[in-house]
Steps between C-alpha positions, in 0.01 A plus 500: 500500500357156582579361148863610517537349847372167368756506218782583741389222734492245217845606375644481852354155552657366179826678572519313829434176310772594252758576770595132563549455127734800494696359791524160330623669181774674696605175665507327162720773359740448790502125435562544130820697570706209643348268241625732228840518668529120511394469138745770393797350686439152355433635150813715491709220651379261229571758231858564620574127538364427152705786355825363651417146386435610143818709499703197608349291222542767234864550602562127452360544149716809448806303608403227252489759220824660627320822590587714805315406818326777687275532804250760615366521855205657678641758740178645641125434508268771630129420476226736620148375561214748539171375644185718490158404630170697511142436607172688477124463456230610259123463495372193328312537178176471702568833675343582838206282426728200528676655800827336393854620439763303304862491628780580252850354543803582292874450504817492295848351521795651316852351478796704380825298495840651428771243419865598459728271300874539457762311298727276708843593374827661599847379589404345835220287353714405199778376728254292699356368174844386378652384830477126572278414794685441828473160663289646783211566259493138384509361853225740605276355229616146579374543854159598361480139375562576134628192320878515482477359145282793389717756680825381347362442151387862491767675707824306428698540181736209563618241750869444572571150632819442695682176421760298690781702345363818665397632158162629390308390193235749381161395365283774354126527548445554128311253273734550199785369719362146506761337724514793743123547511426135573759482778363821652146359493609171660682682782200718590268197475722324752472793743124510440467131594686567826275800569188292435614271783554802732874427521632811324671765715581856396689665785783753535835334548648604832851627424773489763770769500812429710784724618801423721662782701766506776360501852721797589321711241169488689442715807237411763257759367553384144447136599152578634411686180619209285284252690189694396564436129729197480549155647837533671722193559834515683790289368741428786762343273585820316329756730254620235129555469289358218203718409204346317195673362197341331341700219217403265634407159353408163181298467563128458242253362555154650333164563621509863482735796801737468520522881619138509823582312832443674755776545715355221204490261411858590857608436491335157176675407635820651795485259268448205280794606761742373428379146125567518342814368194667654303384196615139538309253712700195607370148554652194660323163468676231701471121513334340798201737489183511289604553139858404580504235229614782271743708709584837349610849592544825315329834445213646300560833327188717523354720226385860501134585446582625150662165421193317630277697261741418217503130592120483504481703178728254321260221600245663266734426212728207423658473846211322668563251774453130448453191714797387706475181702638496853827325578460131599658583838238765574216397736142509366360845424141618535262493206479814286832638632710443190337703220686547174492881526576734787186695407273393216328759280205499263547690173206540261343731243182535709448574867567169681222354714535366854806707587538741790586790267665566167674782314501592132821576311522559124172325434576190711380407848724371779401343830638273770361150451268430795345184357614141519711308752753781552249780567607531865870498407448779242300710746770453765765596243319823414445577868874451552574737212265757657681475836842528336386817326385644834846419639658686208290812460602813688261723690281689255507882539174616650330834449316596816355233726297213351147533628140406461261775613132455582291818482138512610 
């Protein structure tokens, strides 16, 4: 029928006009998928980071109230996105008389996240929580340009200075121990002043092991094998061989290049190395170099992560830090690098303003103070605490494979 043919022709014409719109809608749906993926990854990353940060802060508060510390981790995030798009056409209200058809577009986006959380516990994690940090962790952070003053104030429980009588005097990093605390602070301020002048070294001490064996005990084949691992020296006087082997030893913080040491000085430090523990970090500040006006040597004893939480928790009570002036022999230090507290907190009955985040415990709010002249120091201190936690935590058990799925 002619009338029906006209209707079909009009519908076909508007369908052809609608086809580009349908194609554009499909392209837009494809573009929205990676946009949703980017948004999801950033959003979930922010959520996990915030959760860890708040757990660290609330565990400091728990330590202050002598409550058990506990951590929970996100083991798996699976997010499914479903995109649906549709298009169509319908006659305009004017009907055939208007000879017009209106396009209809529709779409929906559905997100279905599944997040798995598990408690971080067990014997392995507990041991790591209670074991003092090894010296390698401190030097790793020191090479990331963290202030040595901040590192040692948070990570070291005491400094042991060696005197002329080859004895050690211990000075605790604890505010109630006034004499010990002030000496500890002055020592780390001295190292900080040397670091500020780019004259602080933190390198492994090269240890030299020596053996002497009769020349007759080494066959030709054995001599070639020894030369691959040892420096071999022949002693004609007594017909013996001296074998020497260099091995990396403990980390040594100095105000001079350790490679400039003489053999006798290396031997002396080599003898002392037997007294150092893996959780001790030795220092040797000598005269004649920058900062040498106050020569000193000794070791810092490092804390465990659990002890660090306890130390920071005590600062919420009566064991807060206080101002300690540098020693007169210490070179000038940079501004805002000698705060009274290792990490300053804000405690209030209402949610504090102008802080990065806060937690609520028993009706009170706690936050890291990010206002005032020591805002950068406090942020660096919390970042350091975050990194130390990452160095402590064990791998979290995962169920399945973490994934983000886009369905269209």
